[in-house]
N, C-alpha and C positions, 0 to 999 in steps of 0.2 A: 504493500500500500504506500509505504514511504517513498519507494522508488518511482511509483506511478505519479505521485504528487510532484517529485523533483523533475520528472520528465515533462509533466504538464507545465511546470514553471518555466523550464528551459524553452519549451515550444512557444509559450506565451510571450516570453522575452524576445524570441526570434521574430515573431509576428510584429511585435511593437517596434523592433529595430528596423524591420523591412518597411513598415508603414512610415516611420520617421524619415527613412532615406527617400522614400517615394515623395513625401511632402517636401523635403528639401530640394529635390530635383524639380518639382513643380514650381516651387518658390523662386528658383533660380532661372526659370524660363527655359529649361532644357529643350532643345529643338529636336524634332523628329527628322529622320534622314530625308533629304530633299530628293524627290523623284521627278520633279518638273520645275522648269524655270521659264519666266517670261522676261525677255530683254527688250526694253524700249530704246530705240535709237531716235533721239530728238532731232533728226535731220532727214532729208530726202534720201532715197536710195542712191548708191554710187559714190558717196563721199567717204572720208576717212573714218568717221564714227560708224558708218554702216559696214564698211569693210572690217573694222575691228570687232564689231558686235557679231558679225556672221562668222568671223574666224574663231571667236570665243565659243560660239554655238557649235561649230564643227569640232573644236578641241574637246569640249565637254561630252559630246556624243561619241566621238571616235574613241575616247578613253573609257567609255562606259561609266563616266562619273555621274552623269545625270541622264535619266532615260529619255526625257522629252524636253526639248528646248525650243521655244518659238521666239521669233524676232518681229517686232512691229515698228513701223516708222511713223513719227509725228514731227514733221519738220517745221521750221519757221523761226525767224527772229533769233538766230544764233543758238537755238536750243532752249530759249526761254519759254516757248509755248509748250515744248515737250516736258520740261522740268515741272511746269505748273500742273500739267495733267498728271504727271507721275506722283507729285506730292499730294494732290487732291484725291487721287483714286487708289493709291497703293499703300496708304498709311497702315503700318503694322503687318504688311504682307511679306512673309519671309521667302516667298517664291518670285519676287519681283526684283529685277536689276535694271539699271539705266546706264547707258554709255555717256561719256562726257569728256571734257578736257579743257585745255587752255582757251579754246575758242569760246566756250560757254562762260568762262570767268570774265573775259572781256565784254561779251554781249550782255551779261547781267549788269555790269557796271555802266556801260553806255546806254542801255535801255532802261536803267533804273528799275529793274525787275523787282516786284515785291516778293518773288520767290527766289531764293538763292541756294547755293550749295551747302550753306550752313544748316539747311532744313532736311537734307538727305544724309544717308549713312555712308561715309567713305569706306570702300572695300580695298581697292588696289589701283595703283598707277601701273599701266601695262606697257605702253610703248612710247617711244619718242621718234619724231620724224622731222628731218630738216625740210625747210621750205625751198622750193625751186621757182625761179622766175623764167617764164617761157613766152615765146611769141609764136604765131602761126608759122608753119613750115614755109609758107609762101611769102612771109614778111620780108621787107627790104632791110629790116634791122638785123644785123648779123652778130652784134655783141652788146654786152651790158654798157660799154662805153658809149655806143651809139644811142642806146635807149636813154641813158642819163643825159646825154647832150641835148636830145630833143625835149626831154622833160624839163631841163633847166631853162631852155630857150622859151618854151611855152608849156607850162605845167598842165594847163587845161586840155592841151591837144593829145595828151597821153592818158587814155582811159585804162585803168588797172582793174582787171576782173578777178574776183575771188569769192571766198565764202562770206559769211555774214558780216555786217558792219560792226566794227569793234572787235572782231575776231583776230586770230593770229595773222591771217593774210593781210588784213587791213592794217594791223599794227606794223607788220614788216614794211608795207608800202610807206607808212609814215616815217619809220626809222630810216629807210633809204632816202626819203626826201630830206630829212634833217641832216643826214650824213653828207648829202650832196649840196647842201646850202639852200634848200627850198623849204618854205614854210609848209608844215604838215597839213595845215588847213587848205592848202591849194591842191592837194591830191584829189584827182578825179577818180573816185573809187566806185565801182559798180558791184554791188553785192548780189550773190546768187544763193538760192536756198540749198542747193546740193552740188556735189562734185560733177555729176553728169551734166547738169544744166550749165555749169561754168565751163566745162570742156567744150560743149557745143558752141557756146558764145565765143570762146577764144579761137577755136578752129574755124569758125565762121567769119572771123575778122570783125566781130562786133565790138571788140576791145583791142587796144594796141598790145597789151601784155597781160599775162595771167600769173597768179601766185597761188600755190597750193603745196601740199606735201608731195614729196617726190613720188611716192607710191601711186598716187592718184593719176599722175601724168606719165609714169614710166613706160607704159605700153605705147602711148602716142609719141613719146620722145624717140623710142627705139624704132618706130615705124617711119619716123620723119614727118609726121603730121604736125608735130610741135617741135620747136627749136629751144633747147634749154640754154639760157644765157648765164645763169649763176645759181649757186646753192648757198643756203644760209649757215653752213657749217663753219667751224673755226679753222678747219683744214680739210684737204681733199678727202672725200669718202671713198674707201677702197671699193672698186667695182663700179663706181659711178664717174663717168668721164665728163664732169661738169666743173668749171672753175668756181672757186668761192667768191663771194662778194669782196672779202678782205683782200684777196690777191689782185683784185681789179680796182683797188683804191677806195673801196667803200667800207668803212670800219663798222660793219654790222654783222652780228651773228645771232641766231635764234633757233631753238628747237621746240617743236609743237608736241606736247605730251597728250596722251589719251588715257582714260581711266574708266573704271566701272564703280558704280555706286549702288547701294541698296536703299530700300524704302525707309522713310522716317518711322520711328516708333517700334522698331523690332527689338527683341531682347538681346542681351549681350551674348547669350548662347547661340542665338540664330545668326548674329553678326559673325561670330567665330566660325560657325559652320560654313557660311558663305565665303569667308576668307580662305578657309581650308579647301573648299571646292575650287575656287579660282586658282589657288596655289597648285593644285593638282593639274589643272587644265594647262597652265603655262609650262609644264614639264612634259607634255605629250609631244610625240613626233609631229602631230598635225600642227600644233602651235609653232613649234620650232621651224618647221618647213615654211610656214606662212611668214614668219619674221624674215627668213632668208629670201624668200621669193619677192616680198614687197620692199625689201631693204629697210625694214623698220629697225630702230635701235631698241634693244631690250632695256627697258627702264623699270622693270618690275620692283615694286616696293608695296607692302601691304600694311593694313591695320593702323596702329597709332603713328607709325613712321610716315605713312602716306598722309594722314590727317595733318601732321606737323608741316609736311611739305606743302600741302594744299593751303593752309593758313598763311604761310610765308609767301607763296607764289601769288596768292590773291592780293596781298598788300603790294607786291612788286608790280603786278600788272596794273593795279589801280594808279600807281605813280606814273607808269609809262603812258597809260591812256590819258591821264590828266595833262601830262607834259606835251603830248602830241596834239592836244586840242580836240580829242575825240570824246571827252566826257561831257555829257549834257548837264 
């Protein structure tokens, strides 16, 4: 009888300990394994965010990390329309991700967007890409020197085409202007909603020059449909036969980073799980092959380290935008 009572006591204590552990897990917001994800690309198809989002989708699925991954596009205003939708519709959703990057930081500042990146959950910075300045393959302009000469003589005669107003393409045009002795406010910049639209406008001769990440124009450059005049790297990029702005006398360098964010209001455990999932994706052969094919720079950093970078870069971009006269 005494042994039965002792066994009962031990069993009861075991049940109580299990229940306490279960309650502790619930209180900590422990996440259930993610079997599906929705990735919002706050831009039209064809651009850098779209390419990065779909590359992440492919990596997640090729590595059997997540069973089902869908990608939706919601473009406009440098990503500020998309982020507003994401924040309003995905709060607390651990299965929702959004692409973004330097372009969005600038657009939020210039558009005075009421919704900012402070309202979403930073997961990881993924890639960096140098910007390239191109002209149509049929253009009479053969070099950056010729383009700058025309720009200095008559700034308004040179229409620069690129992504959203206040984004990295626009900022680079302003930086080139300042480095060339032209007021940034005189830059004749035409913004396009997505990379595909910008490419069509440049190749069609609707603008004198175009600016975007090298990966977006790589195919057209190699085919001769576009002529690359300069790249925004600090030194020549291996495998890319394009001179830097610096070596052509324009003291400007810039790298456009891209990242992934989660919804606002998720738990710490859910955030950690998403960080782990993305961390696995960037190690897959699919992702590594995409980096190589698109000539993207691996800038992966996750979690708190990414949040610190984001906070610092937001301040830096705010200063640049204000100095270039692009801040409203």
